[in-house]
N, C-alpha and C positions, 0 to 999 in steps of 0.2 A: 570508474564503473562500480556500480553498487552490487554487492554480492547477496546471495540468498541469506547469509547470516545477518548482513546489514538490514535487509528487509524484515527478517524475523524480529530483530531488535526494535525496529520502528513500529511494527504491528503488535509487538508484545506476545509473540508466539514462537514456537521452536522452528528451526530450519527445516526439519523433515516435513512439517506441515506446509511451509512455503512451497517446497518441492511438489507436494501433492496438489496444492492449489494451481500452480502454474503448469502442471502436467495433466490437469483435468481429473485427478483421482479423488478430489474432494471439492465440494462446493463451498462458496464463500458463506460463512455464518453471519448472522446479524451483527454480532460484536465486531467482527473483522470488517464488515461492510461499513459500519459506523466509523471505524478508524480510517478506512480508505477514503471515505467522504471528507474527513478532516484533512487528510494529506492532499487529496485531489478534489478540490471543491467544485470542479466542473460537472460532477455527476452526483446524483442524490444517493442516499443510503440504499434505496430500493434498486437503483440502477447497478450499484456495486454488488448487491446481493445476487443479481442475475448475470454478473460479468462472466465472460468466457475466459478460458486460459489465455487466449490470444490478447484479449483486452488487458488482462493483468500484466502480461509480459510487456506490452507496449507501454503501459503506465509506469512500470518499474524501470524500464529502459530510459525513461526521461529523468529519473532521479540521479543526482550527483552529490557526492560527498559522503561523509560519515553520518550515522543516524543523528548524532548531536548537531552536526552542521545543518542537516535537513530540518530538524525540529526548530532550530534557531531561525532559519529562513522562513519556515511556516509561521512562526510567531510574529515575525516582522510583517509578513504579508497580511496576517489577520489584524494586526494593529493598524495597518495602513488602510484597511477596508472600512 
């Protein structure tokens, strides 16, 4: 299971900001939307910008491993594409 700390490291933000995003107290910024689009290529940057807290929670629940393991898997997926 990925923690908010892991998500924060992956998105290059702090953990309290992750909490605000998934609890709807803060909207996704353009830089965060861009990082989300890199991690989850099924949605565009604009779609991530408009993402609801529920969509963020669902996406994050699909992640497995440490931030470095996730980054490694993403690199392999991008190389294969």
